[in-house]
N, C-alpha and C positions, 0 to 999 in steps of 0.2 A: 193597777193596783188602785187606782184613785176611781177609776169607773167602776169597779167591780165589788168594792168595798164601802165602808163610811167613812173610810179616810179622809175622803174630798172635804169633811166636815173641817179637818184640822185648817184647811185654807181661810174659813170665815173666823179663826181667831181673832183677827184685827178689829173684828165688830163689837166682840165684848169689852175692848178696851175704848171705842169709840161711843159704844153706848153707856157704858159707864161715866165715861166724861158728860154724857148729856144727864144723867142721873144726877152726878155730883153739882150741876149746875142748878136744879130744881133744888135738891136737898142738900146741904152743905155737909151734914152729918153723918152722910151713910159713907160705909166702910165698903172696901171691894168684898170682902166676906158676908157682909149682908146682902150687897147686890147678889152676889152668885145663891146665897139662900132665897132672896126673893123669887128670881128665876130659875133656878133649878130644884129647889128643895120644895116648894109649895105648889110643883104643879104650874099651869099656865092659865090661872084665872085672866078674862078679859078685861082690859084696862083700856085707858085712854091709849096708850102706847102700844098694844097687842101685835099690830103689824111690824114693829121693829122688835118685838119680843122675838118672834118667830123666824127673823134674821139670824139670830144667834146660832153658834154652830151647837147638833145635837139635840136643837130643838124640835125641829120637822124633820120627819122621815121623807125622803125623797127615793121614788120609786127609779131606778136605774135598770135599764134595759142594755145586758150587753150583746152586739151584734157582733159574731164572728164571720168575717167573710171567708168565702170556700173557694179555693181553684180547683178546677177539673183535675184530674189525674189520667193522664193519658196512660191506654192498655197497652200499648207497647212502644217501648224507650228502646230508640236506637241510638248506639254508641258507634259514632264514627272512627275507624280506627288508621291511624297513619300509616302503619305496616301491617300487611298480614302477617299473622302469626301462624306458623307450623309447627306442630308437635311431632318430633321424631320419637318412635319409639324402636327398643331392641328386642328380638324377638329371643327368647330361651333358645339355646342351641341343645343338641341330644347330650351333648359333652354336662351341659349344667344343669339337667334336668334331675330332679327326683329318682333314685330307684330304690323301689320297695326292698325291705329288708323283714324277712320272717322271725328276726328276733326282738321287732319292734313291739309284736302284737303278746311277747311274753311277759312283759312286764304288767300287763293289763289282767293277767290270770290269777285265780285264788292260789295261794300256796298249797302244793301237793302233799299228800301224807304217805312215805313210802310203806 
């Protein structure tokens, strides 16, 4: 998920707090909300710490190429059997065979008027 989406930007979250501390050393009155507004609501104006600003999460889009390894699929798959399998079938004997009855066809006939 980290390589196919922008979720990897969440790994950069600690940079926000380190950069906020850097701004706090320069300006003691800056709040965290002002810091976020400065870096995320007003675009990215080039200033003296522009390179550091671009290290913040969701500031720069990274082109990610996903490479999927492809394994060749064999055409013939042979599964070795431990024991030979023999299927036995029974043949229907003449005693069990179906006999045609002329009465079966009568149910499909339309009713006859006398």
